[in-house]
Structure formats: C-alpha cells, structure tokens
N, C-alpha and C positions, 0 to 999 in steps of 0.2 A: 711111639710117643712123639708128640709135636716137637719137643726140643730136639729129638734125634733127626727129625725131618729138616729142621732149620740148620742144624750142624752139618748134615749131609750136604745141604746146599752151599753152606759156607766153605766147606772143604772143596767142593766142586768149583766154586767161583774164585777161591783164593788158594790154589794148590800149594803155594809156597809158604803159607801161614801156619804156624805151629799151634796157636791158641785154639782154633776150632778142633784140631786133633785132640788136644787135651780134654776139651769139653766133651767131645764125642766118646773118648776113652772112659771118662767118668760115668757117662750114661751106660756104656756097655758093661762096666763093672757092676753098676746097680742092677742091670738086667741079667747078670751072671753070664755074660758073653765075653769071657776072659780072653779068648784067643783074639777076638776082634779088638779088644782094648790093647792087648800086647802089640798087635799089628799097628795100631795108631801110634802107640808109644815109639815103636821102632821107626816109623815113618817120620815122626817129629824129630827123633835123634838124627836121622839121615839129613833132614833139612837144616837142622841147627844143633850141632853137638853140644853147644854151650847152654842151650835152653834147658833149665832144670825140669820143666814140666814133662818133657819126653821121657826122661829117666824116671821121674816119679810115676808116670802112667805105666811104664814097663814094670817097675818094681811092684806097684800095687797089683797089677794083673798076675805077675808071677807069684806073689804072696798068696793071692786067692786060689791059684792053681796048685798050691802046696810046694812050690819050688823056692823054698825059703833062702837057700844059699845064693841062688841066682838073683833073687829079689834083693838081697842085701847088697850085692855088687851094684845093681842099678840104683838102689836107694843111696848108696854111698856116693855115687856120681852126682845124684841130685843134691845131696847134702853138701858136697864140695862147692856147688854152685849157688846154693841158697841155704845156709846153715840155720836159718830162723824159720823155715817153713814147717808149720805144725803137722801137716799131713805126712811129710817125709819123716819127721821125728817119730810120730805115732806108729807108722807102718814099720819103721826100723825096729822099734821096741817089740812089736808083735813078732817080727822075724827072729829077734834075739831070743825071745821066750820060746818060740817054736823049736829053735835049734839048741836051746839050753846053753847059749853062749852069753851068759849074763856076766 
C-alpha cells in the first residue's frame, strides 16, 4: 500500500520520531501483520516511554494476537497518558470482554 511506503520512508528519514511508527503500526494491524505492529509499538515506547501511541499500538497488536492480558497492561499505560483517547478505551473494553473481567 502507498501509505505504508510513505510511512516506511518517514521512519527511515526520522528514526527518532514516534508518530510515523504509530501510523505504520495502524496499517500493519489493518493488514493483519500483528508482529510488525507490535515491533513498531515497542520501538515507539523505547524512543519515548511517555508517548501514549506506542503503548496503544502495542496493546492493539497484542489484542489482535489474542494476548488480552498483555494487551490490557499496554493499554493501561496508554490510558494513564491519554485517558480520553477513544481507540484506547475501545480496545480496553474488548480486552475486558475477552477476559471476562467486566
């Protein structure tokens, strides 16, 4: 996909930027390439532990991989940093339902 090509280039040009990693992780999730999305989330966290997007990308990838407990841990970190983010809230709810921790 063209968006992925552009984001690959952005990651290459700006290796210390977290936003292109989140964008690329989102595309990887839509392509069901969850390990690549997880890797980008982990990289974003290493670059800036306070950036909620890295934790969100990691949590979303883990949720899609069926690792709901691990996903909840990452999503909780994202939630601490941005409690109003809808994607974080939505994915946390999905994980709570999957783990029956309502």
